Backbone bond lengths (Angstrom), bond angles and torsions (degrees), N, CA, C in turn:
res aa  C-N    CA-C-N  psi(-1)  N-CA   C-N-CA  omega(-1)  CA-C   N-CA-C  phi
1 M - - - 1.462 - - 1.541 110.20 -
2 L 1.355 114.60 -43.90 1.451 120.02 -179.41 1.531 110.65 -65.24
3 K 1.351 115.35 -40.97 1.458 119.75 179.02 1.529 110.98 -62.12
4 K 1.339 115.69 -39.63 1.452 120.64 179.34 1.522 110.74 -64.41
5 F 1.360 115.44 -41.67 1.466 121.24 179.66 1.533 109.96 -63.19
6 I 1.344 117.03 -44.93 1.461 121.64 -179.98 1.525 110.57 -62.17
7 R 1.346 114.85 -40.05 1.469 119.34 179.66 1.528 111.14 -64.09
8 V 1.347 117.35 -40.33 1.464 121.96 178.28 1.518 110.46 -64.04
9 V 1.350 116.16 -43.92 1.466 120.57 178.99 1.523 110.40 -62.44
10 Y 1.339 116.22 -43.41 1.456 121.30 179.91 1.533 111.54 -60.99
11 L 1.330 115.24 -44.63 1.458 119.86 179.75 1.533 110.90 -65.08
12 G 1.340 115.67 -37.25 1.465 120.13 178.51 1.517 111.26 -63.91
13 I 1.332 116.82 -44.74 1.466 121.15 178.60 1.525 110.31 -63.68
14 F 1.341 115.56 -42.99 1.463 120.17 179.03 1.524 111.16 -60.55
15 F 1.346 116.08 -40.12 1.469 120.78 179.52 1.522 110.54 -64.51
16 I 1.343 117.28 -44.05 1.465 121.81 -179.35 1.528 110.67 -62.36
17 L 1.346 116.30 -45.10 1.460 120.38 179.93 1.519 111.34 -64.73
18 T 1.328 116.17 -35.90 1.459 120.59 178.70 1.515 110.79 -65.95
19 V 1.343 116.82 -42.98 1.471 121.25 178.74 1.518 110.45 -63.53
20 I 1.342 116.91 -45.13 1.458 120.35 179.99 1.521 110.12 -61.77
21 S 1.337 116.53 -43.74 1.461 120.93 179.45 1.521 111.49 -62.72
22 S 1.337 116.60 -35.80 1.457 120.90 -176.64 1.518 112.51 -73.52
23 Y 1.341 117.45 -33.65 1.454 119.49 -170.52 1.530 114.64 -111.80
24 A 1.343 118.48 -17.59 1.453 119.87 -179.34 1.520 109.63 -64.79
25 M 1.335 116.92 141.04 1.446 120.99 177.41 1.515 108.04 -160.26
26 S 1.323 115.95 168.10 1.457 119.79 176.26 1.523 108.82 -145.27
27 I 1.333 115.65 151.07 1.459 121.87 177.46 1.522 108.31 -134.54
28 G 1.298 117.15 143.32 1.453 120.05 179.10 1.531 111.01 -163.07
29 P 1.333 117.29 157.60 1.460 127.08 -0.93 1.532 111.77 -74.62
30 I 1.311 117.54 172.66 1.460 120.48 -175.24 1.532 112.27 -99.20
31 Y 1.325 117.19 11.61 1.462 120.58 -176.58 1.527 110.86 -127.07
32 F 1.333 116.48 169.55 1.460 124.58 164.33 1.529 107.04 -128.95
33 N 1.341 116.22 -65.61 1.470 122.77 169.72 1.529 113.86 45.60
34 Q 1.333 116.40 51.89 1.454 120.18 -179.97 1.527 111.14 -127.72
35 R 1.313 114.31 156.40 1.456 120.62 175.13 1.521 108.10 -76.71
36 I 1.345 117.55 130.29 1.461 120.42 -171.65 1.522 113.55 -114.39
37 D 1.343 118.23 3.33 1.459 118.72 172.30 1.531 108.31 -84.97
38 G 1.319 117.20 168.98 1.458 119.55 -176.77 1.524 110.43 72.82
39 A 1.332 116.38 -124.11 1.472 121.86 -178.46 1.523 112.75 -74.52
40 G 1.339 116.60 -12.80 1.460 120.06 -179.53 1.519 112.47 90.08
41 G 1.336 115.35 177.34 1.459 121.51 179.22 1.521 110.31 -116.63
42 Y 1.334 115.93 143.41 1.468 120.89 -175.96 1.524 109.85 -130.88
43 Q 1.337 115.88 138.21 1.469 120.42 177.70 1.528 109.30 -149.65
44 E 1.329 117.03 142.85 1.461 121.97 174.46 1.519 109.07 -107.80
45 Y 1.343 115.68 139.97 1.456 122.50 -179.90 1.529 109.34 -121.65
46 E 1.318 116.61 142.79 1.457 121.05 178.62 1.523 110.10 -117.58
47 I 1.323 115.71 136.33 1.464 122.28 175.80 1.524 108.15 -116.30
48 D 1.313 116.82 125.26 1.466 121.55 178.49 1.524 110.42 -90.32
49 N 1.310 115.95 144.90 1.462 122.51 173.74 1.527 108.26 -121.99
50 P 1.330 118.14 92.93 1.462 120.83 -177.77 1.527 113.32 -81.30
51 S 1.323 117.23 -0.92 1.466 120.72 -175.74 1.528 111.29 -83.43
52 F 1.327 114.84 175.17 1.462 121.46 178.95 1.530 111.57 -94.74
53 G 1.327 117.15 7.55 1.461 121.26 -179.34 1.513 111.65 -119.13
54 V 1.319 116.74 161.40 1.465 122.30 176.89 1.527 109.67 -73.06
55 K 1.328 117.26 137.29 1.463 122.25 175.29 1.531 108.85 -116.32
56 R 1.333 115.70 138.52 1.454 119.94 -179.26 1.525 109.21 -133.88
57 Y 1.346 115.93 136.08 1.459 120.91 -177.50 1.531 110.71 -132.70
58 K 1.321 116.01 141.16 1.456 122.05 167.13 1.526 106.09 -89.91
59 I 1.319 116.75 121.39 1.461 120.47 -173.98 1.528 110.02 -89.99
60 Q 1.318 115.35 121.61 1.462 121.49 -176.82 1.528 109.84 -127.74
61 V 1.319 116.83 132.19 1.468 121.85 174.81 1.526 107.49 -121.42
62 S 1.336 116.82 117.24 1.463 121.79 -174.31 1.525 111.12 -118.16
63 P 1.340 118.13 133.04 1.467 119.98 173.65 1.527 110.14 -63.82
64 E 1.314 116.49 143.11 1.473 121.35 178.93 1.527 108.48 -109.35
65 T 1.337 115.48 94.43 1.460 121.41 178.87 1.522 108.65 -157.97
66 S 1.327 115.82 151.33 1.465 120.54 177.77 1.530 111.70 -88.81
67 D 1.345 116.60 -8.17 1.457 122.16 178.96 1.535 108.07 -83.03
68 K 1.335 117.48 107.40 1.467 121.44 -174.44 1.525 112.60 -62.88
69 A 1.330 117.15 -40.05 1.462 120.77 179.66 1.527 110.86 -65.60
70 L 1.329 115.93 -42.76 1.465 120.57 178.64 1.527 110.71 -66.18
71 K 1.324 116.34 -37.84 1.466 120.59 179.82 1.524 110.55 -61.27
72 Q 1.337 116.91 -43.13 1.466 120.68 178.39 1.527 110.98 -64.85
73 E 1.322 115.91 -37.59 1.462 120.29 178.91 1.532 110.71 -67.41
74 M 1.336 117.20 -43.67 1.467 121.44 -177.63 1.531 112.24 -66.17
75 K 1.323 117.15 -27.69 1.468 120.39 177.51 1.530 111.01 -60.49
76 K 1.343 116.28 -31.69 1.460 121.19 -179.15 1.529 111.73 -71.92
77 W 1.328 116.90 -17.05 1.461 120.52 -176.86 1.529 112.82 -80.94
78 V 1.324 116.84 -16.77 1.473 121.66 -167.94 1.528 112.18 -97.69
79 E 1.331 115.68 131.04 1.460 122.83 169.22 1.524 107.66 -125.12
80 V 1.338 116.83 125.00 1.457 120.56 -179.55 1.528 109.39 -130.85
81 Y 1.321 115.61 139.27 1.462 121.14 179.44 1.535 109.00 -140.70
82 P 1.324 117.43 133.85 1.466 128.53 -2.43 1.523 110.87 -82.61
83 K 1.324 117.13 167.81 1.459 121.31 176.00 1.530 110.23 -75.27
84 V 1.347 115.54 -34.10 1.460 121.98 175.81 1.521 107.85 -125.31
85 L 1.331 116.48 125.50 1.465 122.66 -176.99 1.521 109.83 -110.87
86 T 1.327 116.54 123.06 1.460 122.12 176.39 1.527 108.64 -110.53
87 I 1.331 116.37 125.61 1.467 120.84 -177.27 1.528 108.83 -116.25
88 P 1.317 118.17 122.12 1.464 120.44 179.59 1.521 111.60 -70.18
89 P 1.337 118.24 164.24 1.470 121.66 177.57 1.528 111.13 -54.39
90 K 1.329 116.29 136.03 1.461 123.12 179.11 1.535 112.19 58.99
91 G 1.336 116.22 25.63 1.457 120.54 -176.82 1.518 113.35 -112.71
92 T 1.321 115.01 -176.53 1.465 122.34 179.96 1.523 109.50 -132.80
93 G 1.320 116.74 135.01 1.461 121.89 176.83 1.512 110.76 -109.60
94 K 1.329 117.31 151.92 1.459 121.68 -177.32 1.530 110.57 -121.45
95 I 1.347 115.43 133.55 1.462 122.94 175.86 1.525 108.25 -112.24
96 K 1.332 117.00 131.83 1.461 122.10 177.67 1.526 108.92 -109.11
97 L 1.321 115.99 124.38 1.463 120.83 -174.71 1.530 110.86 -124.94
98 L 1.331 115.83 123.33 1.458 122.06 174.22 1.524 108.33 -119.66
99 I 1.328 116.88 127.86 1.461 121.87 175.92 1.528 107.87 -121.73
100 K 1.346 116.24 119.01 1.458 121.56 -178.62 1.524 109.00 -129.93
101 A 1.316 115.71 112.46 1.465 121.00 -175.77 1.524 111.57 -73.42
102 S 1.310 115.27 156.31 1.457 121.63 174.81 1.529 109.48 -65.66
103 P 1.342 117.93 146.98 1.480 120.09 177.08 1.531 112.53 -58.46
104 K 1.345 116.60 -20.32 1.460 120.94 -179.59 1.530 113.29 -91.28
105 A 1.335 116.58 0.24 1.470 120.26 -177.60 1.530 110.99 -63.25
106 K 1.325 115.71 139.21 1.453 120.60 179.80 1.521 110.60 -75.64
107 Q 1.325 115.43 150.41 1.458 121.36 177.37 1.523 109.76 -63.90
108 G 1.325 116.81 137.39 1.455 120.64 178.96 1.522 112.15 151.10
109 E 1.319 114.87 -173.83 1.462 121.74 -178.07 1.523 109.48 -100.44
110 Y 1.330 116.39 141.02 1.460 123.02 -178.88 1.526 109.28 -128.32
111 K 1.341 114.90 143.76 1.461 119.51 -176.67 1.524 111.38 -117.61
112 F 1.337 114.89 143.96 1.457 122.40 178.76 1.526 109.30 -134.83
113 I 1.326 115.80 158.06 1.459 121.90 175.45 1.529 108.07 -118.07
114 L 1.329 116.04 120.40 1.466 121.59 172.90 1.523 107.01 -92.44
115 E 1.329 115.97 118.46 1.462 120.40 -172.77 1.534 111.08 -133.04
116 P 1.321 117.62 99.93 1.462 120.05 171.50 1.532 109.09 -76.41
117 I 1.327 116.98 110.97 1.464 121.72 -176.89 1.531 109.24 -90.79
118 P 1.333 118.05 121.40 1.468 120.72 -177.05 1.529 112.30 -62.50
119 I 1.311 115.34 137.77 1.458 122.72 173.58 1.529 107.19 -113.66
120 T 1.333 116.29 129.20 1.458 120.21 179.91 1.525 110.03 -66.25
121 V 1.327 115.44 129.42 1.460 121.34 -177.62 1.527 109.56 -107.15
122 P 1.348 117.90 119.19 1.468 119.35 176.39 1.530 110.53 -74.09
123 V 1.320 116.16 134.22 1.462 121.46 -179.06 1.515 108.92 -121.08
124 L 1.333 116.98 124.42 1.455 121.83 179.74 1.519 109.79 -84.27
125 E 1.316 115.91 120.60 1.455 121.41 178.74 1.526 109.23 -109.83
126 N 1.315 115.78 131.28 1.460 121.14 -179.34 1.524 109.28 -108.42
127 K 1.298 116.17 113.00 1.456 120.80 -177.11 1.528 110.23 -95.62
128 K 1.350 116.04 129.88 1.467 123.99 176.85 1.531 112.27 56.38
129 S 1.368 115.39 28.51 1.468 121.86 178.69 1.524 112.54 55.81
130 D 1.327 118.24 23.62 1.460 122.80 -179.24 1.524 107.83 -111.50
131 S 1.339 117.50 112.47 1.459 120.78 -175.24 1.518 111.96 -61.25
132 K 1.341 117.76 -23.53 1.459 120.35 -179.95 1.520 110.83 -70.82
133 L 1.318 115.50 -21.70 1.460 119.61 -178.85 1.526 112.08 -100.55
134 A 1.325 116.56 6.00 1.455 119.94 179.89 1.519 110.27 -64.67
135 S 1.330 116.69 145.68 1.460 121.22 179.88 1.517 109.54 -138.30
136 V 1.318 115.72 164.25 1.457 120.93 179.76 1.514 109.14 -112.97
137 S 1.351 116.94 127.10 1.463 121.21 175.22 1.520 107.84 -112.67
138 L 1.332 117.21 164.87 1.459 121.54 -176.12 1.517 109.65 -115.03
139 S 1.328 115.77 132.38 1.461 121.36 179.29 1.522 108.61 -113.53
140 A 1.316 116.82 115.38 1.468 121.45 -177.62 1.524 110.40 -113.03
141 S 1.343 116.49 165.75 1.457 122.46 179.42 1.520 109.54 -125.32
142 I 1.320 115.87 160.95 1.452 120.94 177.44 1.530 108.88 -79.61
143 Q 1.336 117.53 137.55 1.460 122.00 179.80 1.525 109.69 -84.40
144 F 1.323 116.17 140.75 1.457 121.41 -179.46 1.518 108.25 -150.46
145 S 1.322 117.26 168.97 1.464 120.82 178.45 1.523 109.39 -147.49
146 L 1.336 114.74 161.39 1.460 120.68 -176.37 1.525 108.34 -132.91
147 G 1.335 117.24 123.24 1.456 121.89 178.59 1.524 111.11 -81.39
148 L 1.342 116.34 128.23 1.459 121.23 -177.19 1.532 110.56 -122.09
149 N 1.320 116.02 143.08 1.458 121.92 177.83 1.525 110.37 -115.14
150 A 1.323 116.11 139.43 1.463 122.38 176.37 1.528 107.40 -139.56
151 Y 1.331 117.37 165.47 1.464 117.39 -178.30 1.522 111.87 -149.02
152 V 1.323 114.11 157.64 1.465 123.28 179.42 1.524 108.04 -120.55
153 G 1.317 115.94 132.64 1.460 120.31 176.59 1.520 112.82 91.14
154 N 1.320 114.32 175.42 1.469 120.98 178.20 1.525 108.85 -86.80
155 L 1.329 116.60 105.90 1.469 120.78 -176.05 1.528 112.22 -103.93
156 G 1.322 115.48 30.51 1.460 120.12 177.11 1.514 111.91 124.17
157 D 1.325 115.34 168.02 1.460 123.39 178.33 1.527 107.91 -104.23
158 I 1.346 116.68 115.45 1.463 119.20 -174.15 1.523 111.97 -64.06
159 N 1.331 118.09 -30.17 1.467 120.36 179.49 1.529 111.90 -73.82
160 R 1.323 116.14 -23.12 1.467 120.39 -179.60 1.526 112.15 -100.53
161 D 1.336 116.81 -40.19 1.469 121.20 -169.99 1.527 114.45 -96.02
162 L 1.323 117.26 -4.47 1.468 120.24 173.77 1.523 107.81 -107.91
163 K 1.334 116.15 110.58 1.464 121.65 -176.69 1.527 110.05 -93.48
164 I 1.313 117.26 122.43 1.468 122.16 177.98 1.520 108.12 -123.95
165 E 1.340 116.82 115.83 1.457 121.35 -177.23 1.522 110.86 -121.86
166 K 1.312 115.75 146.02 1.462 121.81 173.00 1.526 108.53 -90.37
167 V 1.338 115.72 131.87 1.463 121.11 179.14 1.525 108.00 -113.65
168 E 1.327 117.20 126.28 1.465 121.10 -177.31 1.526 111.33 -63.92
169 T 1.334 116.37 134.85 1.459 122.36 178.32 1.528 109.57 -155.26
170 K 1.312 116.53 152.14 1.467 121.18 179.82 1.527 111.70 -80.18
171 D 1.322 116.82 -20.56 1.467 120.63 -173.25 1.522 114.26 -84.52
172 G 1.314 118.10 -17.04 1.458 120.70 -176.92 1.519 109.60 156.02
173 L 1.314 117.11 -154.07 1.461 121.28 179.82 1.525 109.88 -93.10
174 K 1.307 116.43 125.01 1.459 121.21 178.61 1.521 108.37 -114.45
175 I 1.329 115.97 133.41 1.460 119.64 177.55 1.522 109.99 -118.03
176 K 1.317 114.88 149.57 1.453 122.24 172.67 1.525 106.65 -125.48
177 T 1.333 115.78 123.16 1.461 121.27 -176.24 1.521 110.05 -122.03
178 V 1.326 116.63 131.18 1.467 122.16 177.11 1.534 107.69 -120.01
179 N 1.338 116.60 126.04 1.464 121.66 -178.25 1.528 110.41 -99.27
180 N 1.329 115.94 102.04 1.459 121.47 177.42 1.529 112.25 -97.32
181 L 1.337 116.73 6.73 1.456 120.18 173.95 1.525 109.05 -69.93
182 K 1.319 117.12 161.94 1.465 121.20 177.13 1.527 110.75 -93.58
183 R 1.316 116.24 30.48 1.464 123.26 179.56 1.519 109.86 -155.32
184 E 1.315 115.33 163.53 1.460 120.49 174.63 1.520 109.79 -70.95
185 V 1.328 116.49 149.82 1.458 120.92 176.33 1.530 108.77 -128.60
186 A 1.337 115.84 142.91 1.465 121.28 176.17 1.523 107.78 -112.53
187 L 1.336 116.27 127.61 1.457 121.14 -178.60 1.525 110.68 -110.48
188 D 1.311 115.30 134.63 1.459 123.13 176.25 1.527 106.34 -106.12
189 I 1.332 116.72 110.64 1.465 121.30 -174.79 1.527 109.79 -110.26
190 L 1.319 116.04 118.21 1.464 121.35 174.23 1.522 107.66 -89.67
191 V 1.333 116.31 117.89 1.469 122.78 -177.94 1.528 108.39 -101.19
192 I 1.325 116.33 125.46 1.463 121.33 -177.73 1.520 109.55 -122.62
193 N 1.333 116.60 129.88 1.459 119.94 170.06 1.527 108.32 -128.09
194 R 1.323 118.05 -166.69 1.464 120.43 -173.20 1.523 112.96 -72.27
195 K 1.333 117.01 -18.45 1.459 119.76 -173.86 1.527 114.07 -115.22
196 T 1.311 117.66 -27.20 1.466 118.94 -171.33 1.528 111.82 -150.84
197 R 1.333 115.11 172.85 1.468 123.52 175.74 1.524 107.57 -135.56
198 W 1.334 117.13 138.70 1.455 120.77 176.85 1.523 109.74 -151.62
199 R 1.355 115.92 163.35 1.458 120.77 -175.10 1.524 110.93 -111.84
200 D 1.322 115.38 146.68 1.461 122.81 175.48 1.529 107.76 -128.20
201 L 1.318 117.14 125.94 1.465 121.36 178.82 1.518 108.70 -109.61
202 I 1.329 117.03 123.32 1.463 121.06 -179.97 1.520 109.65 -126.90
203 K 1.330 116.49 150.64 1.465 122.72 177.78 1.525 108.04 -120.86
204 I 1.326 116.79 130.16 1.461 121.62 -178.18 1.523 108.43 -124.52
205 K 1.319 116.58 121.52 1.460 121.14 -179.70 1.526 110.94 -74.44
206 S 1.316 114.97 160.89 1.463 120.96 178.94 1.524 110.84 -58.10
207 G 1.338 116.23 131.65 1.462 121.19 177.72 1.515 114.43 83.86
208 E 1.329 118.02 -1.17 1.467 120.68 -177.99 1.531 110.87 -105.72
209 S 1.337 114.81 164.50 1.459 120.64 179.23 1.527 110.17 -122.88
210 F 1.326 115.80 166.16 1.460 121.68 -176.46 1.524 108.28 -146.01
211 E 1.336 115.87 134.60 1.462 121.10 175.71 1.518 109.59 -131.54
212 K 1.334 116.00 141.99 1.460 119.09 177.61 1.523 110.50 -159.05
213 I 1.351 115.26 143.44 1.459 121.67 174.43 1.518 108.54 -103.12
214 Y 1.327 116.81 126.08 1.459 121.91 174.26 1.527 107.14 -101.40
215 K 1.319 115.47 98.04 1.455 121.56 -173.60 1.524 112.05 -63.33
216 E 1.332 114.35 134.87 1.468 123.70 177.81 1.528 113.36 63.80
217 A 1.326 117.57 8.14 1.463 119.87 177.72 1.527 110.08 -71.45
218 T 1.324 116.67 143.24 1.459 121.93 177.72 1.529 112.18 -109.41
219 K 1.352 115.49 -15.15 1.461 119.40 -178.36 1.520 110.17 -159.42
220 L 1.329 116.31 141.37 1.460 122.43 175.33 1.524 108.62 -126.45
221 E 1.331 116.74 127.92 1.458 121.35 174.28 1.526 107.34 -111.13
222 I 1.330 117.24 116.06 1.467 122.33 -171.42 1.525 109.78 -111.11
223 K 1.366 116.02 126.59 1.456 122.87 179.13 1.521 109.20 -130.88
224 E 1.339 115.51 160.44 1.464 119.08 170.72 1.522 107.30 -80.34
225 A 1.332 117.37 127.48 1.461 121.46 -169.63 1.527 114.97 -58.69
226 P 1.344 121.13 -52.07 1.463 118.64 -175.94 1.530 113.46 -65.33
227 T 1.346 117.19 -38.84 1.457 120.57 -173.00 1.522 112.79 -98.38
228 Q 1.335 117.01 -15.78 1.463 122.88 -173.84 1.535 111.60 58.64
229 L 1.337 114.69 30.52 1.459 120.86 175.85 1.528 109.82 -69.65
230 E 1.323 117.26 128.87 1.468 122.08 178.42 1.519 109.34 -67.42
231 L 1.337 117.18 122.63 1.459 120.64 -179.09 1.526 112.60 -108.03
232 K 1.339 115.63 -47.63 1.462 117.60 -178.45 1.519 110.90 -165.33
233 T 1.335 115.57 146.20 1.472 121.86 171.43 1.529 107.66 -117.73
234 I 1.340 114.78 129.38 1.470 119.83 -177.22 1.520 109.30 -120.25
235 N 1.337 116.05 128.51 1.474 122.48 177.22 1.523 110.31 -114.97
């Protein structure tokens, strides 16, 4: 009875790990946040496939606006490669995205959705090395999307309109950030303490503020994520 129970538990754990392996994935970076007038803005995205099966996606980038005429116009600004991305088992796929606004585009912030749409991949399975017993199974992926921000025109000076202050605390380094730019900003924060270093990526919308305590941190190096522009170092 005990052996049967252990076997059931083992099979259950194996099933859970198999499901996680089949569907877990990651995509990065999570921002765009670039000026798209003039030469346009360019960003590469990577999708990991930690599973043992092939993953395939149709890559779609859609403008996010309720203005139908503007939506049709913004579609013309987008170039994405490849249109269909195939990622081998335990591999990584790369998406190249260029967004270039029309010279007539109005100054302001524009939003897009990057959406890799899963395509079912047929997999040929050969049982007992007998081609007559071969069968086809289907390998699918979980659908997800990524919200991206882009902008046209000069929407403020990041060195002047992004306020980053150190707030005294006993627990570590605390920062308070206020975004007075007329666009969203993405910050890449390198956190350093006595034993390790790690990165924190945050996005702050126009007119909003952000506060966070980095416990036991001894130093913070803060940059703008898309450009890696040095903004502030806090000790």
